[in-house]
N, C-alpha and C positions, 0 to 999 in steps of 0.2 A: 504493500500500500504506500501511497504518497500523501504528503500533507502540503496543502497550499495555505500560506499565511499572508494575510493582508495587514499592513501596518501603516498608520498615518500619525501625524501629530495629534495630541489629545483633542478630542471633539471633532475631528475632521474626517473620520471614516463613516460614511453614510451607510446605515444598515441596509438600505435598499440596494446599494451598489454591491455590498458583500453578498447579499442573498441572490442577486441577479447573476453574479459570476458563479456561485455555487450551483444554481439551477442550470445554467448554460453548460456547465461542465459535468453535470450529473453527480455532484459530490454528495457526501454524507451530511450528517448533522452539522450545522454551523455553530461552532463553539466560540463564544466571546471571551477573549483573554482580558480585555479591558473595554468597557462600554465606549463605543464610538472612537476607538483607537486601534484595537488589534483583534482580529478574528481568524479562525482557521477551520478547515474542513478536509476530510480525507477523500481520496479518489483513487482509482485503480491505475490509470495511465496519464501521461502528460498529453494534454490536448494539443492538436495541431495549431490552435490559436494562442498558445501560451506566450509567445514572444510579442505578437501584436497586442495581446491583452496587457502585457507588461508595459509596453510603450504607451498605450492609451491610459493606463492607470497612472503612469508618471505625469501625464498631463493634468491629472486631478490630484497631484501631490500624495499619491498612495504608492507604497512599495509592495511588490508581490514576490514571494519566494516559494519555490516548489522543491521539496526534498523528500527522501525516504522517511517514512513515519518512524521506523525503528531506530533506536539509538540516538535520538536527537539531543538528549540531555548529555552534555559532555563533562568529562572528568578533568579537563585542563583548558585553560584560556591562554593563548599565546598572542600577545598584542604588540603592534607597532606603537610608537609614541607620538611623533610629530604629525599633526593633523588627524590624529586618531584618538589617542587618550588625552591630548591637549589640542587646543584650537589653532595653535601656531606652528611654524617651523622654527625651531630654536636658532638655527644658524642664520636665518633671515633676520631674526630679532637682534642677534648680536651684530649683524652687519649694519643694521640701521644705526646703532650706537657708534659703530666704527666709521660711519659716513660712506659706506659702499652698499647701502641697502638695495637700490634698484638693480645694480649689477649682479649681486648675489641672488636676489629673488628670481631673476630671469633664468639663471643657471639652475636653480633649484626646481623651478617649474618644468624645465626641459628634462632634467634628470628623473624626476618623479613620473613623467609621462613616458619614460623609456627612450627618449631621443638621444641621451648621452650616457656614456659609461658611468656607472655610479661611482666607482673608486676615483676615476679621473676627475669627475665633477666635484667630488668631496674635497680632494686635495686642492683643486683650483680655488674653491670657495674659502677653505680654511687659510690658504696662503694670504688671502686678502684681509684676514683678521690679525695678521702679524703686528705685534706691538700693543695690542689691546690689553689694558689692565685686567688681571684675573678677577678683581673685585667687581668688574662690570657684570659678571655672570649672576651674582646674587641680586644685583639691581634689576637685571632683565627678568629673573625669576619672579621677583617681587612686583614689578610694575608692568611687565609685558606678556606674561604667560598665564593662561587660564585653562582650567580643566574642561574637557568636552562634556556637555550635558549628558547625564545618564551614566557616566563612568563610575562614580562612587557607588551607585545602586547596583550596577553590573558586578563590580568586584565584591561587594558585601554579600550579594545574593549567591553568587557562585561559590564564594568561600564558605558561606554557611552551609552549603550543600556538599561540602567536602572536596571541591575542585581545587587543583593547583593552579596558580596564576603566575605568569612570567611575562615580563616586559622586555622586548628585544628591539633595539633601535639602531638605525644607521646614524643616529645623532651622537650625543655625548653623555658620558657617565655623570658629568657635572649636572646634568638635567634629569637623567633617568633615576638617579639615586633619590632626589627629593620627590619626584613624581611617584616613584614606586612606594616610598614611605607614606606619602599623603593618601594614596589610594589603597594601599594594603597589598601590593604585589609581593609575592614571596621571593622572587628572584628577578634580577634585571641584568641585561647585557647591553653594551654600547661601545662606541669608540672613546678613546681618552685623548683630550686636548693636551698638548705638551706646552709647558711654560717654564720660563727661566726668569729669576729675579722678579717674580710677580707679574710677568707679562707673557702673553701668548707668543709662541715661537712661529706660528703659522704652519704647524704640522700636527699630525696625530700619531699615536703609537701604532705600531704594526703588530699583528696583522689587522687590516681594516675590516670592520664588520659591515658586510653588505648583504647582497641577496643570498649567496651561498652560506654565509655564516648564520643567517636566519633559518635556513633549512637544517643546518647542522644543529642549531639550538633545539629545534623541534625534535630531531632524532635523539639527541643526547638526553634531553630532559625526560622524554617519554621512556627511554630505556632505563634511566635511573629510577623512575617511578613505577616501572613494571606496566606501563601503559602502551597502547598501540597508537599509530598515527590517526586511526579512525576515532579515537577518544578525544581528539583535540578540536577546539573551536579556535580558528585563527582569524584575526581581523587586521586590516591595514588599508592604505590608500594609494601607495606608490608602486612603481615598477619593481623596486627591490623587494616588495612584499609578495610578488606573484608566486615565487617558488613555494613559500610556506602556505599560501592560500590554496594552492593546487594540491599540496601534499596532505594537508589536514583533512580530517573527516568532514568538517564544515569550514569552508573558507569564505569569509565575508569581505567584500570590497565596500568600505564605508566612505560615502561622499568622495569616491575615488576618481582618479584621472581616467579619461576616456579609454586609453589603451588597457588599463587595468580592468575596467568594467567589462570590456570586450572578452576578457579571458577568465574572469572569476566565476566561481560556481554560483554565488549569491551576491546580490547588490542591494545596498540600502542607501538611498539618497535623501529621504525625507525624515525618517525616524532618527532619534538620537541613539545612544549606546544601549538603552534599555531594549531596543529592537532585537539585540542579540539574545536577550532573555525570552522574548516572545518566540523567536525562531526555535528555541529549545522547548517550547510548550509551557513556560512559566506563565501564570496569570499575574496580573498586577497585585492581587491580594497576597501572592506569595513573595513579592519583592521584599528585600531587607533594605531599609533606608537608614544609612549611617548619619552621624553628625557631619556637618559640613567640614570637609578636609581643608587643611591649610598648607600651601606650598611654602617651604622655608629651607 
């Protein structure tokens, strides 16, 4: 059996729309995970109209995901950080302070869409940060970085259900460490910015954590935990996330670049990070809502 899940921002999922799709596809009972926000139904096969329906629903600010019904609830969350667990790209924010914001942002956009080699693009951008005081990192965290909506609830709910949570970023440990602590990730991996005498050198430690390192993290962490790749829900937005998204049992492209959406199993463009809970069959009543986390 397959499960079709419809997700929108709170109050924007029309019950008549959900019922119409269920009826058109000959689905089973319509189950509301959250009134006027998320609903699901089972069906036996993927309809021929699935992709055209997805496109039409996007025009109504509704996400549609179809996946096997069995094993939807995952034992591990593997998440990207930049533009996934936080709303910004850390290197872009550092670049603004360094006075090279526009130049770095353009390179970042092309790299995340798969137009540039990730490692080369990272080194090119980091080189532009040479001489920036290390103290700026704390300033950027405090004034320019914000958590993605739904992230704290996603982490708290999956953790309460016994899932392992890991943050794996092509960004920097100076950011993943506080983000992981604030949200409750159990492990985190990222690149390390090099500094001398309190200033960035314009380089990062080797080896560079990119696409292949994210795949390796998925394999290594699941092996350590005695889990399989099918037990993992992975989420990201950039081209360097595609490997882990395709390897994981459930790979979600969240507000992702076009090239990533074209190759990802599941796409979420309108819901926040709680959409990942709906995809696993959690109802809003089952969500665990933590106290507001603080980045420090």
